[in-house]
C-alpha positions in Angstrom: 77.4 2.5 104.6 75.2 0.2 101.6 71.7 -0.8 102.8 73.1 -4.0 101.9 76.2 -4.0 104.5 73.9 -2.9 107.2 70.9 -5.9 106.8 74.1 -8.4 106.9 75.5 -6.8 109.3 71.3 -6.9 111.3 72.0 -10.2 111.4 75.1 -10.9 113.3 73.8 -9.1 116.3 70.1 -11.7 116.2 70.8 -14.3 119.4 71.2 -18.1 118.8 67.1 -19.5 119.4 66.3 -16.1 117.7 64.7 -15.4 115.2 63.6 -12.2 113.2 61.1 -11.5 110.1 62.3 -8.9 107.0 59.4 -6.7 108.1 61.4 -6.4 111.3 64.6 -5.9 109.3 63.3 -3.5 107.4 61.7 -1.2 110.3 65.3 -1.5 112.6 67.3 0.3 109.3 63.8 2.9 108.7 61.2 2.0 106.5 59.2 -1.4 107.3 57.7 -0.9 103.5 61.2 -2.4 102.5 60.1 -5.9 104.0 60.9 -8.0 100.4 63.8 -5.3 99.1 65.5 -7.1 102.5 64.2 -10.5 101.6 66.1 -10.0 98.2 69.0 -8.7 99.8 69.0 -11.9 101.5 68.8 -14.2 98.6 72.1 -12.9 98.0 73.8 -13.1 101.0 77.8 -13.8 99.6 78.2 -14.7 103.2 75.2 -17.0 104.7 77.6 -18.4 107.3 79.1 -14.8 108.8 75.4 -13.4 108.1 73.0 -15.7 109.2 70.1 -14.8 107.3 68.2 -18.9 108.2 66.7 -16.9 111.4 65.0 -14.4 109.0 61.7 -15.4 108.4 58.6 -14.0 106.9 55.9 -13.0 109.1 53.7 -15.1 109.4 56.7 -17.4 110.8 56.9 -19.1 107.7 60.8 -20.2 106.7 61.9 -18.8 103.1 60.3 -22.1 100.1 63.5 -20.4 98.6 66.2 -20.6 100.8 68.8 -18.7 99.3 71.7 -21.3 100.8 70.5 -24.6 100.1 66.8 -24.9 99.9 64.2 -24.8 102.9 65.2 -28.0 104.1 68.7 -26.5 104.9 66.9 -22.9 106.8 64.9 -26.1 108.3 68.0 -27.1 109.9 69.8 -24.1 110.3 67.2 -23.2 112.9 67.0 -26.5 115.0 71.0 -27.1 115.6 70.1 -22.9 116.9 67.3 -24.3 119.3 64.7 -23.7 117.4 61.7 -25.5 116.7 60.1 -25.8 113.6 57.0 -27.8 112.7 55.4 -27.9 109.7 58.2 -25.0 108.3 56.9 -22.5 110.4 58.7 -21.5 113.9 56.7 -20.2 116.2 57.4 -16.3 116.3 55.8 -15.9 119.4 58.1 -17.9 121.7 61.4 -17.5 119.3 60.8 -14.2 117.6 63.9 -11.3 118.6 62.5 -8.4 121.0 65.9 -6.2 119.7 64.0 -4.1 122.5 64.2 -6.5 124.8 67.8 -7.3 123.9 71.0 -7.8 126.1 72.8 -8.3 123.2 75.6 -6.0 122.0 74.5 -2.1 120.6 75.7 -1.0 117.6 78.2 1.6 118.7 79.8 -1.8 120.3 79.3 -3.8 117.2 81.0 -1.3 115.1 83.6 -1.7 117.9 83.8 -5.0 117.6 84.4 -4.9 113.8 87.0 -2.4 113.7 
């Protein structure tokens, strides 16, 4: 499986009302230093509905200034629709950051089974 596919698959795990950072995704995939690579991959997301990249913010909770699927206003609107408050184009990570280790979302193997 390519790194791109792993990134897009991870996005599908993020629960409604939660966000992650680029670094969270890179760390989950094995190397937190690849957060910029994750950002570049998300900027080219071929399926922004199926792989909801609007749920990814930077390490300070700021939205993507050049959000690839319609701009920063589209990202803000989608987050609001998901129940996430955005103030000054920033999300409160203390409140909305998804802690994958403390969650009831499906495991990787359960998600892989659903995809088959």
